[in-house]
Residue frames as qw, qx, qy, qz and C-alpha x, y, z in Angstrom:
[[0.583, 0.662, 0.469, 0.042, 150.53, 60.15, 230.14],
 [0.506, 0.212, 0.191, 0.814, 153.07, 62.92, 229.45],
 [0.078, -0.451, -0.246, 0.855, 152.88, 66.64, 229.85],
 [0.322, 0.377, -0.143, -0.857, 150.14, 68.65, 228.08],
 [0.067, -0.128, -0.932, -0.333, 148.33, 65.52, 226.96],
 [0.521, -0.088, -0.019, -0.849, 144.59, 65.43, 226.68],
 [0.068, -0.106, -0.987, 0.099, 142.40, 62.77, 228.33],
 [0.030, -0.616, -0.788, 0.008, 138.58, 62.80, 227.79],
 [0.080, 0.857, 0.308, 0.405, 138.68, 66.44, 226.92],
 [0.471, -0.876, 0.039, 0.096, 140.85, 67.48, 229.92],
 [0.518, 0.679, -0.408, 0.322, 144.39, 68.78, 229.46],
 [0.857, -0.478, -0.111, 0.158, 146.81, 67.08, 231.78],
 [0.182, 0.824, -0.412, 0.344, 149.84, 68.70, 233.30],
 [0.861, -0.159, -0.443, 0.193, 152.06, 66.17, 235.08],
 [0.364, -0.878, 0.241, -0.196, 153.62, 66.98, 238.45],
 [0.657, -0.439, 0.593, 0.151, 156.04, 64.07, 238.09],
 [0.650, 0.659, -0.242, -0.291, 157.67, 63.98, 234.65],
 [0.260, 0.565, -0.782, 0.034, 160.29, 61.43, 235.60],
 [0.860, -0.252, 0.201, -0.395, 158.45, 58.20, 236.54],
 [0.961, 0.211, -0.150, 0.094, 161.07, 55.95, 234.99],
 [0.397, 0.543, -0.481, 0.562, 164.09, 57.56, 236.71],
 [0.644, -0.426, -0.599, 0.212, 164.34, 56.14, 240.25],
 [0.375, -0.234, -0.308, 0.842, 166.12, 59.13, 241.85],
 [0.094, -0.111, -0.178, -0.973, 164.18, 61.82, 240.01],
 [0.503, -0.436, -0.628, -0.403, 160.90, 60.02, 240.64],
 [0.560, -0.428, -0.571, 0.421, 161.69, 60.00, 244.34],
 [0.224, -0.162, -0.127, 0.953, 162.56, 63.68, 244.30],
 [0.237, -0.266, -0.426, -0.831, 159.39, 64.65, 242.33],
 [0.512, -0.527, -0.672, -0.094, 157.10, 62.86, 244.79],
 [0.457, -0.487, -0.417, 0.617, 158.65, 64.96, 247.62],
 [0.109, -0.172, 0.117, 0.972, 158.36, 68.17, 245.54],
 [0.004, 0.464, 0.783, 0.413, 154.83, 67.46, 244.25],
 [0.168, -0.796, -0.515, 0.272, 153.12, 69.75, 246.74],
 [0.222, -0.608, 0.116, 0.754, 155.44, 72.66, 246.00],
 [0.143, 0.009, 0.670, 0.728, 155.07, 72.10, 242.24],
 [0.025, -0.625, -0.763, -0.163, 151.29, 72.13, 242.60],
 [0.173, -0.810, -0.288, 0.482, 151.30, 75.35, 244.55],
 [0.228, -0.417, 0.354, 0.806, 153.66, 76.96, 242.01],
 [0.106, 0.281, 0.782, 0.546, 151.39, 75.85, 239.17],
 [0.092, -0.770, -0.626, 0.079, 148.36, 77.31, 240.85],
 [0.206, -0.739, -0.064, 0.639, 150.02, 80.65, 241.60],
 [0.175, -0.251, 0.537, 0.786, 151.13, 80.92, 237.95],
 [0.107, -0.191, -0.769, -0.600, 147.80, 79.90, 236.39],
 [0.052, 0.406, 0.763, -0.500, 145.10, 80.77, 238.87],
 [0.270, 0.441, 0.003, -0.856, 143.67, 83.45, 236.63],
 [0.269, 0.162, -0.751, -0.581, 142.92, 80.89, 233.94],
 [0.287, -0.240, -0.927, -0.014, 140.50, 78.83, 236.04],
 [0.490, -0.536, -0.181, -0.664, 137.04, 79.33, 237.61],
 [0.809, -0.521, 0.132, -0.237, 137.84, 76.69, 240.31],
 [0.305, 0.503, -0.786, 0.189, 140.83, 74.92, 241.75],
 [0.887, -0.336, 0.028, -0.316, 140.11, 71.51, 243.30],
 [0.154, 0.581, -0.777, 0.187, 142.83, 69.67, 245.22],
 [0.928, -0.261, -0.173, -0.201, 143.07, 66.21, 246.78],
 [0.869, -0.440, 0.073, 0.217, 145.51, 65.29, 249.55],
 [0.534, 0.621, -0.231, 0.525, 148.46, 67.59, 249.01],
 [0.498, -0.132, -0.501, 0.695, 150.78, 68.72, 251.80],
 [0.167, -0.816, -0.489, 0.260, 149.12, 71.19, 254.23],
 [0.246, -0.588, 0.108, 0.763, 151.61, 74.01, 253.47],
 [0.142, 0.039, 0.658, 0.738, 151.03, 73.69, 249.78],
 [0.073, -0.662, -0.724, -0.179, 147.23, 73.83, 250.29],
 [0.226, -0.768, -0.300, 0.518, 147.59, 76.91, 252.34],
 [0.182, -0.371, 0.361, 0.836, 149.61, 78.62, 249.59],
 [0.023, 0.293, 0.768, 0.568, 147.05, 77.59, 246.95],
 [0.152, -0.726, -0.654, 0.149, 144.22, 78.83, 249.19],
 [0.201, -0.671, -0.063, 0.711, 145.85, 82.21, 249.54],
 [0.129, -0.123, 0.587, 0.790, 146.29, 82.50, 245.73],
 [0.051, -0.484, -0.798, -0.355, 142.71, 81.63, 245.11],
 [0.191, -0.748, -0.499, 0.393, 141.42, 84.02, 247.76],
 [0.210, -0.490, 0.151, 0.832, 143.43, 86.90, 246.25],
 [0.054, 0.059, -0.631, -0.772, 141.93, 86.26, 242.82],
 [0.620, 0.119, 0.249, -0.734, 138.36, 85.36, 243.95],
 [0.532, 0.195, -0.757, -0.325, 138.75, 81.82, 242.49],
 [0.872, -0.321, 0.009, -0.370, 136.72, 78.98, 243.98],
 [0.186, 0.484, -0.831, 0.202, 138.97, 76.70, 246.05],
 [0.886, -0.195, 0.034, -0.420, 137.72, 73.22, 246.94],
 [0.110, -0.452, 0.881, -0.085, 139.13, 70.04, 248.40],
 [0.838, 0.019, -0.391, -0.381, 138.09, 66.45, 247.49],
 [0.249, -0.468, 0.758, -0.379, 138.43, 64.22, 250.54],
 [0.819, 0.055, -0.462, -0.336, 138.21, 60.41, 250.40],
 [0.755, -0.023, -0.582, 0.300, 140.24, 59.19, 253.33],
 [0.387, -0.812, 0.294, -0.323, 141.21, 59.64, 256.96],
 [0.694, 0.314, -0.615, 0.204, 144.46, 57.67, 257.45],
 [0.800, -0.597, -0.061, -0.009, 145.37, 55.92, 260.69],
 [0.187, -0.843, 0.500, 0.059, 148.83, 56.23, 262.29],
 [0.711, -0.212, 0.656, 0.139, 149.62, 52.55, 261.62],
 [0.728, 0.615, 0.286, 0.102, 149.36, 53.27, 257.87],
 [0.238, 0.907, -0.310, 0.156, 152.57, 55.27, 258.19],
 [0.741, 0.245, -0.539, 0.318, 156.07, 53.81, 258.77],
 [0.276, 0.170, -0.583, 0.745, 156.73, 55.72, 262.06],
 [0.238, -0.584, -0.760, 0.155, 153.11, 55.83, 263.26],
 [0.119, -0.936, -0.323, 0.073, 152.03, 59.01, 265.08],
 [0.427, -0.667, 0.217, 0.571, 155.66, 60.30, 264.91],
 [0.558, 0.266, 0.573, 0.538, 155.66, 60.07, 261.13],
 [0.036, -0.324, 0.086, 0.941, 155.94, 63.45, 259.39],
 [0.175, -0.146, -0.693, -0.684, 153.53, 62.33, 256.76],
 [0.292, -0.568, -0.769, 0.030, 150.87, 61.44, 259.32],
 [0.209, -0.542, -0.334, 0.743, 151.29, 64.72, 261.22],
 [0.052, 0.157, -0.352, -0.921, 150.96, 66.63, 257.93],
 [0.219, -0.334, -0.831, -0.387, 147.88, 64.58, 257.06],
 [0.282, -0.625, -0.650, 0.328, 146.21, 65.59, 260.45],
 [0.119, -0.458, -0.032, 0.880, 147.26, 69.25, 259.97],
 [0.082, -0.074, -0.610, -0.784, 145.59, 69.18, 256.55],
 [0.313, -0.484, -0.785, -0.227, 142.33, 67.72, 257.90],
 [0.394, -0.693, -0.532, 0.285, 142.15, 69.90, 261.02],
 [0.279, -0.640, -0.038, 0.715, 143.99, 73.16, 260.25],
 [0.159, -0.141, 0.509, 0.834, 144.74, 73.92, 256.56],
 [0.124, -0.454, -0.721, -0.508, 141.10, 73.32, 255.55],
 [0.011, 0.316, 0.486, -0.815, 138.93, 76.13, 256.94],
 [0.397, 0.645, 0.549, -0.353, 135.65, 77.86, 255.85],
 [0.211, 0.699, -0.328, -0.600, 137.46, 79.39, 252.91],
 [0.054, 0.239, -0.908, -0.341, 137.63, 75.89, 251.37],
 [0.814, 0.048, -0.047, -0.577, 134.63, 74.12, 249.86],
 [0.269, -0.320, 0.906, -0.069, 134.78, 70.42, 250.72],
 [0.792, 0.122, -0.409, -0.437, 133.65, 67.49, 248.60],
 [0.356, -0.406, 0.785, -0.303, 133.49, 64.55, 251.10],
 [0.431, 0.101, -0.829, -0.342, 133.10, 60.90, 250.23],
 [0.426, -0.313, -0.840, 0.124, 131.32, 59.96, 253.48],
 [0.393, -0.803, -0.284, -0.347, 129.03, 61.30, 256.16],
 [0.736, -0.483, -0.161, 0.447, 131.84, 60.91, 258.65],
 [0.444, 0.018, 0.134, 0.886, 134.03, 63.40, 256.76],
 [0.084, -0.648, -0.413, -0.635, 130.97, 65.54, 256.04],
 [0.555, -0.773, -0.307, -0.013, 130.25, 65.94, 259.81],
 [0.682, -0.337, -0.034, 0.648, 133.90, 66.62, 260.53],
 [0.323, 0.183, 0.241, 0.897, 134.29, 69.43, 257.96],
 [0.230, -0.721, -0.408, -0.511, 130.84, 70.94, 258.71],
 [0.615, -0.696, -0.262, 0.262, 131.88, 71.18, 262.43],
 [0.526, -0.213, 0.105, 0.817, 134.90, 73.22, 261.16],
 [0.174, 0.703, 0.146, -0.674, 132.49, 75.67, 259.50],
 [0.102, -0.226, 0.701, 0.669, 133.05, 74.42, 255.91],
 [0.702, 0.344, -0.008, -0.623, 130.44, 74.20, 253.15],
 [0.290, -0.250, 0.916, 0.120, 130.35, 70.51, 252.31],
 [0.784, 0.242, -0.213, -0.531, 128.84, 68.41, 249.54],
 [0.591, -0.252, 0.764, -0.054, 128.82, 64.59, 250.03],
 [0.700, 0.457, -0.397, -0.379, 129.57, 62.55, 246.93],
 [0.868, -0.275, 0.413, -0.019, 130.04, 58.81, 247.38],
 [0.369, -0.379, 0.702, 0.477, 132.53, 56.71, 245.42],
 [0.659, 0.608, 0.221, -0.384, 131.14, 57.30, 241.91],
 [0.401, -0.221, 0.707, 0.539, 132.17, 55.94, 238.53],
 [0.456, 0.283, -0.395, -0.746, 130.96, 55.88, 234.90],
 [0.618, 0.022, 0.727, -0.299, 128.45, 53.12, 235.39],
 [0.757, 0.561, 0.040, -0.332, 127.43, 53.05, 231.71],
 [0.351, 0.679, -0.643, -0.058, 130.97, 52.19, 230.88],
 [0.195, -0.334, 0.885, -0.260, 131.11, 49.38, 233.51],
 [0.734, 0.083, 0.418, -0.529, 127.67, 47.80, 233.18],
 [0.292, -0.134, 0.896, 0.307, 127.72, 44.35, 231.47],
 [0.464, 0.104, -0.445, -0.759, 125.60, 43.51, 228.49],
 [0.719, -0.164, -0.642, -0.209, 124.72, 40.06, 229.88],
 [0.311, -0.480, 0.548, -0.611, 123.75, 39.63, 233.55],
 [0.908, -0.094, -0.301, -0.275, 122.86, 35.93, 233.26],
 [0.414, -0.590, 0.665, -0.196, 124.36, 33.41, 235.78],
 [0.329, 0.229, -0.903, -0.155, 125.56, 29.85, 235.32],
 [0.759, -0.307, -0.212, -0.533, 122.75, 27.44, 236.22],
 [0.941, -0.306, -0.129, 0.070, 125.09, 24.93, 237.83],
 [0.677, 0.346, -0.297, 0.578, 128.57, 24.64, 239.21],
 [0.515, -0.313, -0.415, 0.682, 130.56, 26.45, 241.87],
 [0.050, -0.970, -0.239, -0.015, 129.67, 29.95, 243.21],
 [0.645, 0.266, -0.073, 0.713, 132.60, 32.23, 242.27],
 [0.297, -0.916, -0.140, 0.231, 133.68, 34.93, 244.61],
 [0.597, 0.523, -0.042, 0.606, 136.32, 37.61, 243.85],
 [0.386, -0.856, -0.058, 0.339, 138.53, 39.91, 245.80],
 [0.638, 0.486, 0.038, 0.596, 140.90, 42.40, 244.14],
 [0.175, -0.941, 0.068, -0.283, 143.10, 44.76, 246.16],
 [0.402, 0.420, -0.620, 0.527, 145.90, 45.08, 248.74],
 [0.671, -0.559, -0.468, -0.133, 144.62, 43.46, 251.94],
 [0.617, -0.172, -0.390, 0.661, 147.52, 44.57, 254.10],
 [0.095, 0.267, -0.009, 0.959, 146.40, 48.17, 253.80],
 [0.426, -0.121, 0.188, -0.877, 142.70, 48.15, 254.72],
 [0.786, -0.054, -0.321, -0.526, 140.81, 45.07, 253.78],
 [0.518, -0.415, 0.678, -0.316, 140.45, 42.25, 256.29],
 [0.682, 0.305, -0.588, -0.309, 141.09, 39.34, 253.92],
 [0.137, 0.213, -0.914, 0.319, 142.22, 37.18, 256.92],
 [0.500, 0.107, 0.535, -0.672, 138.60, 37.25, 258.20],
 [0.749, 0.368, -0.213, -0.508, 137.38, 36.02, 254.82],
 [0.514, 0.356, -0.780, -0.014, 139.89, 33.17, 254.75],
 [0.118, -0.098, 0.842, -0.517, 139.08, 32.15, 258.33],
 [0.663, 0.192, 0.263, -0.674, 135.38, 32.13, 257.39],
 [0.739, 0.345, -0.467, -0.343, 136.07, 29.77, 254.47],
 [0.244, 0.285, -0.889, 0.262, 137.99, 27.52, 256.85],
 [0.380, -0.002, 0.658, -0.650, 134.90, 27.31, 259.02],
 [0.748, 0.229, -0.165, -0.601, 132.80, 25.94, 256.21],
 [0.839, -0.093, 0.534, -0.054, 132.36, 22.21, 255.71],
 [0.322, -0.248, 0.717, 0.566, 134.24, 20.39, 253.01],
 [0.338, 0.554, 0.735, 0.198, 131.00, 20.10, 251.04],
 [0.085, 0.937, 0.251, -0.226, 130.38, 23.85, 251.32],
 [0.218, -0.679, 0.440, 0.546, 133.92, 24.72, 250.28],
 [0.436, 0.072, 0.786, 0.432, 133.48, 22.38, 247.31],
 [0.284, 0.742, 0.596, 0.117, 130.74, 24.65, 246.09],
 [0.068, -0.959, -0.004, 0.275, 132.84, 27.82, 246.33],
 [0.721, 0.245, 0.074, 0.644, 135.74, 29.35, 244.42],
 [0.171, -0.942, -0.067, 0.280, 137.47, 32.51, 245.65],
 [0.685, 0.472, 0.079, 0.550, 139.77, 34.27, 243.22],
 [0.396, -0.792, -0.042, 0.462, 142.29, 36.73, 244.79],
 [0.569, 0.640, 0.105, 0.506, 143.80, 39.45, 242.51],
 [0.028, 0.833, -0.277, 0.478, 146.64, 41.63, 243.78],
 [0.665, -0.541, 0.463, -0.227, 147.48, 38.89, 246.40],
 [0.405, 0.457, -0.787, -0.088, 150.19, 36.31, 245.86],
 [0.827, -0.194, -0.518, -0.104, 149.86, 32.71, 247.03],
 [0.518, 0.039, -0.560, 0.645, 152.53, 33.40, 249.71],
 [0.158, -0.226, 0.221, -0.935, 150.66, 36.47, 250.97],
 [0.721, -0.272, -0.285, -0.569, 147.38, 34.52, 251.16],
 [0.776, -0.124, -0.590, 0.183, 149.03, 31.70, 253.08],
 [0.322, 0.136, -0.460, 0.816, 150.45, 34.22, 255.51],
 [0.386, -0.279, 0.027, -0.879, 146.97, 35.44, 256.28],
 [0.741, -0.254, -0.580, -0.223, 145.71, 32.04, 257.39],
 [0.495, -0.671, 0.331, -0.442, 145.27, 31.59, 261.13],
 [0.762, -0.406, 0.488, -0.125, 147.29, 29.11, 263.17],
 [0.137, -0.463, 0.793, 0.371, 149.32, 28.02, 260.23],
 [0.701, 0.352, 0.576, -0.227, 146.36, 26.40, 258.46],
 [0.386, 0.034, 0.657, 0.647, 146.83, 25.52, 254.82],
 [0.302, 0.262, -0.154, -0.904, 145.13, 27.64, 252.20],
 [0.694, 0.289, 0.563, -0.344, 141.79, 26.12, 251.29],
 [0.458, 0.060, 0.716, 0.523, 141.79, 24.43, 247.86],
 [0.266, 0.774, 0.563, 0.113, 138.90, 26.64, 246.73],
 [0.076, -0.938, 0.039, 0.336, 141.10, 29.77, 247.04],
 [0.751, 0.330, 0.236, 0.520, 143.29, 30.73, 244.11],
 [0.187, -0.839, 0.039, 0.509, 145.70, 33.71, 244.33],
 [0.690, 0.625, 0.250, 0.267, 146.66, 35.31, 241.02],
 [0.501, -0.290, 0.042, 0.814, 149.00, 38.08, 242.18],
 [0.151, 0.626, -0.008, -0.765, 149.10, 41.38, 240.27],
 [0.473, 0.352, 0.713, 0.378, 147.43, 41.30, 236.93],
 [0.034, 0.150, 0.277, 0.949, 146.41, 44.02, 234.36],
 [0.341, 0.205, 0.400, -0.826, 143.24, 45.87, 235.19],
 [0.582, 0.193, -0.416, -0.672, 141.58, 44.68, 232.05],
 [0.467, 0.005, -0.884, 0.001, 141.95, 41.06, 233.30],
 [0.023, 0.140, 0.705, -0.695, 140.38, 42.12, 236.67],
 [0.480, 0.234, 0.049, -0.844, 137.37, 43.65, 234.98],
 [0.618, 0.123, -0.636, -0.445, 136.84, 40.53, 232.83],
 [0.316, -0.048, -0.902, 0.290, 137.09, 38.33, 235.96],
 [0.209, 0.143, 0.489, -0.834, 134.67, 40.56, 237.75],
 [0.603, 0.166, -0.221, -0.749, 132.03, 40.11, 235.06],
 [0.643, 0.082, -0.738, -0.187, 132.44, 36.34, 235.44],
 [0.153, 0.029, -0.807, 0.569, 131.98, 36.30, 239.23],
 [0.329, -0.615, -0.683, -0.216, 128.80, 35.83, 241.20],
 [0.440, -0.880, -0.170, 0.051, 129.91, 37.93, 244.15],
 [0.372, 0.556, -0.441, 0.598, 132.76, 40.14, 245.32],
 [0.694, -0.578, -0.408, 0.135, 133.66, 39.95, 248.97],
 [0.228, 0.586, -0.254, 0.735, 134.92, 42.68, 251.31],
 [0.620, -0.656, -0.400, 0.160, 135.44, 42.89, 255.08],
 [0.253, 0.560, -0.258, 0.745, 136.67, 45.99, 256.96],
 [0.402, -0.292, -0.660, 0.564, 137.21, 46.60, 260.62],
 [0.105, -0.816, -0.409, -0.395, 134.43, 49.06, 261.67],
 [0.528, -0.758, -0.173, 0.342, 136.51, 50.31, 264.60],
 [0.540, -0.115, 0.224, 0.803, 139.11, 51.87, 262.31],
 [0.116, 0.666, 0.089, -0.731, 138.76, 55.48, 261.31],
 [0.071, 0.303, -0.636, -0.706, 139.60, 54.77, 257.65],
 [0.016, 0.295, 0.941, 0.167, 136.66, 52.35, 257.53],
 [0.046, 0.713, 0.577, -0.397, 134.28, 54.94, 258.86],
 [0.043, 0.714, -0.089, -0.693, 135.62, 57.90, 256.86],
 [0.045, 0.302, -0.697, -0.649, 136.16, 56.26, 253.40],
 [0.807, 0.282, 0.292, -0.429, 134.00, 54.34, 251.01],
 [0.560, -0.184, 0.726, 0.355, 135.33, 51.38, 249.00],
 [0.411, 0.487, -0.379, -0.671, 135.42, 52.05, 245.29],
 [0.014, 0.087, -0.985, -0.145, 135.39, 48.22, 245.06],
 [0.300, 0.420, 0.762, -0.391, 131.72, 48.28, 246.03],
 [0.408, 0.659, -0.003, -0.632, 130.87, 50.78, 243.27],
 [0.223, 0.443, -0.756, -0.428, 132.84, 48.79, 240.70],
 [0.127, 0.062, 0.987, -0.078, 131.19, 45.59, 241.75],
 [0.375, 0.556, 0.579, -0.464, 127.59, 46.87, 241.66],
 [0.348, 0.685, -0.199, -0.608, 128.21, 48.71, 238.44],
 [0.183, 0.353, -0.859, -0.323, 129.47, 45.49, 236.89],
 [0.787, -0.112, -0.322, -0.514, 126.28, 43.66, 237.92],
 [0.624, 0.070, -0.733, 0.260, 128.01, 41.75, 240.74],
 [0.593, -0.743, -0.161, -0.264, 126.38, 41.65, 244.20],
 [0.178, 0.608, -0.579, 0.513, 128.60, 42.22, 247.25],
 [0.773, -0.439, -0.444, 0.112, 129.22, 40.09, 250.39],
 [0.291, 0.432, -0.300, 0.799, 130.30, 42.62, 253.01],
 [0.305, -0.575, -0.568, 0.504, 129.89, 43.97, 256.49],
 [0.108, 0.880, 0.318, 0.336, 128.45, 47.50, 256.65],
 [0.479, -0.429, -0.128, 0.755, 130.99, 50.27, 257.37],
 [0.073, -0.091, 0.213, 0.970, 130.96, 53.94, 256.46],
 [0.506, 0.286, 0.135, -0.802, 127.74, 54.66, 254.47],
 [0.110, 0.118, -0.913, -0.376, 127.55, 51.27, 252.80],
 [0.196, 0.367, 0.832, -0.368, 124.09, 50.74, 254.39],
 [0.363, 0.599, 0.094, -0.707, 122.73, 53.39, 252.07],
 [0.413, 0.517, -0.554, -0.506, 123.82, 51.42, 249.01],
 [0.283, 0.135, -0.948, -0.058, 123.78, 47.73, 250.00],
 [0.699, -0.173, 0.186, -0.669, 120.54, 45.94, 250.85],
 [0.311, -0.226, 0.920, -0.075, 120.60, 42.39, 252.11],
 [0.510, 0.339, 0.788, -0.059, 119.04, 39.94, 249.68],
 [0.466, 0.824, 0.204, -0.251, 118.68, 42.66, 247.02],
 [0.579, 0.748, -0.292, 0.142, 122.16, 43.56, 245.78],
 [0.127, 0.576, -0.709, 0.387, 124.18, 42.10, 248.63],
 [0.788, -0.360, -0.495, 0.068, 124.57, 39.43, 251.28],
 [0.128, -0.811, 0.278, -0.499, 125.21, 41.56, 254.37],
 [0.604, 0.023, -0.680, 0.415, 127.60, 40.20, 257.01],
 [0.468, -0.779, -0.377, -0.179, 126.04, 40.79, 260.40],
 [0.587, -0.781, 0.152, 0.148, 129.17, 41.23, 262.41],
 [0.339, 0.767, -0.542, 0.043, 132.90, 41.76, 261.93],
 [0.598, -0.395, 0.684, -0.137, 133.83, 38.14, 262.61],
 [0.121, 0.262, -0.875, -0.388, 134.79, 34.98, 260.73],
 [0.204, 0.289, 0.913, -0.204, 131.70, 33.17, 262.03],
 [0.353, 0.656, 0.308, -0.591, 129.41, 35.87, 260.69],
 [0.264, 0.591, -0.516, -0.561, 131.18, 35.94, 257.38],
 [0.062, -0.076, 0.985, 0.145, 130.94, 32.12, 257.16],
 [0.323, 0.489, 0.726, -0.361, 127.16, 32.37, 257.69],
 [0.350, 0.699, -0.078, -0.619, 126.96, 34.92, 254.88],
 [0.140, 0.397, -0.803, -0.422, 128.87, 32.60, 252.56],
 [0.205, 0.188, 0.957, -0.081, 126.43, 29.78, 253.38],
 [0.376, 0.642, 0.419, -0.521, 123.57, 32.06, 252.44],
 [0.285, 0.640, -0.415, -0.581, 125.22, 32.96, 249.20],
 [0.038, -0.190, 0.951, 0.242, 125.79, 29.31, 248.30],
 [0.272, 0.359, 0.854, -0.262, 122.14, 28.51, 249.03],
 [0.361, 0.560, 0.047, -0.744, 120.78, 31.04, 246.52],
 [0.727, 0.389, 0.561, 0.077, 119.23, 29.70, 243.40],
 [0.410, 0.108, 0.422, 0.802, 120.47, 30.75, 239.92],
 [0.001, 0.742, 0.489, 0.458, 117.25, 32.79, 239.49],
 [0.421, -0.867, -0.191, 0.187, 117.83, 34.63, 242.81],
 [0.558, -0.397, 0.237, 0.689, 121.43, 35.36, 241.85],
 [0.295, 0.396, 0.512, 0.703, 120.34, 36.67, 238.43],
 [0.191, -0.872, -0.416, -0.172, 117.80, 38.92, 240.14],
 [0.541, -0.727, -0.004, 0.423, 120.56, 40.26, 242.46],
 [0.518, -0.005, 0.378, 0.768, 122.81, 40.98, 239.49],
 [0.098, 0.651, 0.481, 0.579, 120.08, 43.12, 237.92],
 [0.374, -0.886, -0.275, 0.002, 119.42, 44.93, 241.16],
 [0.630, -0.443, 0.081, 0.633, 123.12, 45.63, 241.54],
 [0.357, 0.249, 0.394, 0.809, 123.36, 47.42, 238.23],
 [0.137, -0.773, -0.467, -0.406, 120.15, 49.30, 238.95],
 [0.525, -0.773, -0.172, 0.311, 121.49, 50.54, 242.35],
 [0.556, -0.218, 0.218, 0.772, 124.71, 51.71, 240.72],
 [0.190, 0.442, 0.447, 0.754, 122.94, 53.67, 238.01],
 [0.275, -0.831, -0.407, -0.261, 120.55, 55.32, 240.53],
 [0.563, -0.821, -0.034, 0.092, 123.02, 56.10, 243.30],
 [0.662, -0.502, 0.340, 0.441, 126.65, 55.65, 242.19],
 [0.627, 0.483, 0.347, 0.504, 126.95, 57.03, 238.68],
 [0.325, -0.206, -0.061, 0.921, 128.85, 60.31, 238.38],
 [0.048, -0.380, -0.462, -0.800, 126.03, 61.81, 236.27],
 [0.420, -0.673, -0.609, 0.006, 123.71, 61.69, 239.35],
 [0.476, -0.675, -0.219, 0.519, 125.91, 64.25, 241.08],
 [0.482, 0.191, 0.230, 0.824, 127.13, 66.51, 238.30],
 [0.095, -0.747, -0.299, -0.586, 124.43, 69.14, 238.64],
 [0.617, -0.762, -0.173, 0.095, 124.80, 69.19, 242.45],
 [0.701, -0.252, 0.069, 0.663, 128.55, 69.61, 242.04],
 [0.294, 0.488, 0.286, 0.771, 128.07, 72.48, 239.54],
 [0.307, -0.820, -0.240, -0.419, 125.76, 74.36, 241.85],
 [0.734, -0.607, -0.116, 0.282, 127.98, 73.65, 244.86],
 [0.626, -0.089, 0.134, 0.763, 131.03, 75.12, 243.19],
 [0.177, 0.140, 0.287, 0.931, 129.55, 77.94, 241.22],
 [0.301, 0.319, 0.396, -0.807, 126.00, 78.62, 242.58],
 [0.637, 0.496, 0.442, -0.392, 123.01, 78.84, 240.28],
 [0.420, 0.705, -0.376, -0.431, 125.03, 79.42, 237.13],
 [0.961, 0.005, 0.274, 0.026, 126.52, 75.93, 237.37],
 [0.670, -0.149, 0.421, 0.594, 129.35, 74.91, 234.99]]
């Protein structure tokens, strides 16, 4: 957005002023932690609190020292616990080693922690930190659709938007669709955003062709994704519950879906069981398998238009009660500053 710009009342200071220059962009990404620490040291007296998210451990330690010397609140916002395979060199990767150092050493009781999941909450509480758990929240009033009616006839439209190679088990979803009968597939349509046709074909098992009901749109503008979301009956998401990132994170996709009045077809990882209720705002997949996902798809197809309309309304209601940022603002104020709040 440019340096010293203002967004929604907040002044923005960019740590990477050269996004369009390939070499300088590369250099700035690698210097971002140092630049953040330098900014904090120079301006710490101007702020009541400094909140960071996933900077290099050494930079966090420098910022922590600056805040401690001035009596400024220092807090970390944690939304992930990455696995070695998410880094090019696995456990030997410098980025992964620094990530673990940040999670296990740089953050100590001098750091207040905002954690996205109970998994991260337990980890940081065991380290002696004061922790506030806040799920993946958004501005639900901005997302919520004006019309939550459903089409009385026709195919049931599912949607997935994201990068499956990183976290989401889209191959399980595609295998589940292949297990459906031709008649069942004829009643479904799955739109994939952020996934090309070639990538989708590469996720099919045993060289099977991509089902005709699956359409891959590749990368599209976010505005187009939101419009498609409002036109969908369900979003679908599967994650491997054995992976640390699935236990430690919480998919923003779920919040976006519920807030848009779109129920979710998903297995339950992390704290999703607190927000998704089978038959209310979700069709819960019982197990992390293609067969269980196929059974959930059959249940979704069998729902009447009235049942789907009811689930759309319940989705928005859940998001407003549990996943809107306003629900947590007072808690966050007291957590950071005590009784005086913001």
